[in-house]
N, C-alpha and C positions, 0 to 999 in steps of 0.2 A: 672491738671483738674481731673484726675482719683482719686487722693487722696481726693480732695474736695468732689467728688461725694460719696466716701465711708463714709466720715464723715457726709455728709448729710443723707445718709441712716441710719447711726447709730443714728443720732439725731431723725429721724422719728421713728425708732424702739423704742427708749427710750421714746419718747412722747406717742407712742401707749401703751407701757407697763405701763406708769404712768396713762394713762386714764383708762386702764383696771383694774389696782389695786386700783385706787382711791375710787371707790364705796365701796369696802370692808373695807378700812381704815376709810372712812367716816361713814360707818355703825357701826364699832367698836367704834368710837369716840362718836357717837350719843347714843349708848347703855351705854357707860361709863358716859356720862353727865346725862342721864335720870335716871340711877340707882345709881347715886353717893351716895345717902343716904344708899343704900342697899349694896354697895360694900365695901370690905376691902381696905385698903390703897395699898396693893400689887397688887390688881386687876386693880386699876386705873393706877398704875405705869406700869403694864404689857401692858396695852393698849397703853400708850405713847411710850414704848420701841418698840412695834410692828410697830407703825407709823414711828418712826425714822428708824428702820431697813429696812422697805419697801422702804422708801425714799432713803436710801443709797444703798441698794442692787439692786434696779432696774437698774440704769445706769451701775453698775459694771457687772451685769449679761448680760446686752446688749453688753458691750465691750467683755466679755468672749465669747459670742456666735459668734460675728464677727471674733474674732481671731481664734476660732476653725474652722469656715467655711473656712477662708482663708487657713489655714494650710492643711485642707482636700483637698481643690481644687488644691493647689500646688502639693500635693502628687499624686493626680490622674493625673494631667497634666504630671508630670515627668514619671509616668508609661506609659502613652500613648505615650510620646516622645520615650521612650525606645522601645516599640513595633513598632512604626513607623520607627525607625532606622533599625530594622531588616527587615521590609518589603521593605524599600528603598534599602538595600543591595541586597535583593533577586531580586528586580526589575532590578537593574543595572546588576547583573549577567545574568539574563534572556535576557536582551537586548543585552549584549555582546555576548551571545551564538547565538542569532539570527543573529547578524551582522557577526559573524565568519562563520556561515553556508551560509549566503547570499553573502558575499563579500570575503570570505576567508581571512579576515583581522582581526588581533587580536586587541582588544580594550585595550588601556593603562589604568593603574590604575587611573590616573588623570581624564580621560574621564569617567570612571565608577563612580568616586566620584562625578563629576559634574552631571551625570545622577541621582545618588542617592539623591543628595542635591536638585535638581530640583523637583524630585518626592516628597520628604519629605516635602518641603516647600509648594508645591501646595496642598497636602493632609492636611497639618496643617492648611492652610488658609480655606479650605473647611470645616474642622471640628471645626473651631473657636478657635484653640489653641492660647494662647497669644504669643506675640512676645518674651516676656521674657523666655517662656518655650522653644521656638525653636531657640533662638539666638545662641546657642552653638551646633547646629545640626551636624556640621562637626566633632566636638570633640566627640560627642556621637556615630556617625557612626564609627569613628576610634577606639573608645573603644570597640564597639561591634565586630569589626573585630579582635581586639586583644584577645577578649574572645573566639572567634571561633578557633584561632590557638593553 
């Protein structure tokens, strides 16, 4: 469903680009036909080349814009997941310190990981991060712990 929605957005964007560029192409064609007697052969050819180039490049540029936007969004989400992993680790450590002070009981590493994962997933949902970006949160937190040591 999501893929179909992105293709629909692309089709709409392409249609908008065609509609926006069509008046310029139509005006150039009108000038070419009106002044056909006054134009050299290469000028008339140039008008047709521009028409074809616009017709071909409009959808290609639309696809390129969508690809760049996706790549940029994925990169931003990954950076946000990395920051979130660090915050989740700090949250779990702080909760473990509070539990140690209150109950004089040490929190195990697995319990800290569960606290960190719960925190990270709830914050990710609140910030609207995609499931794809947060699916490997446990691995990201483990990697960040490895970087610390």
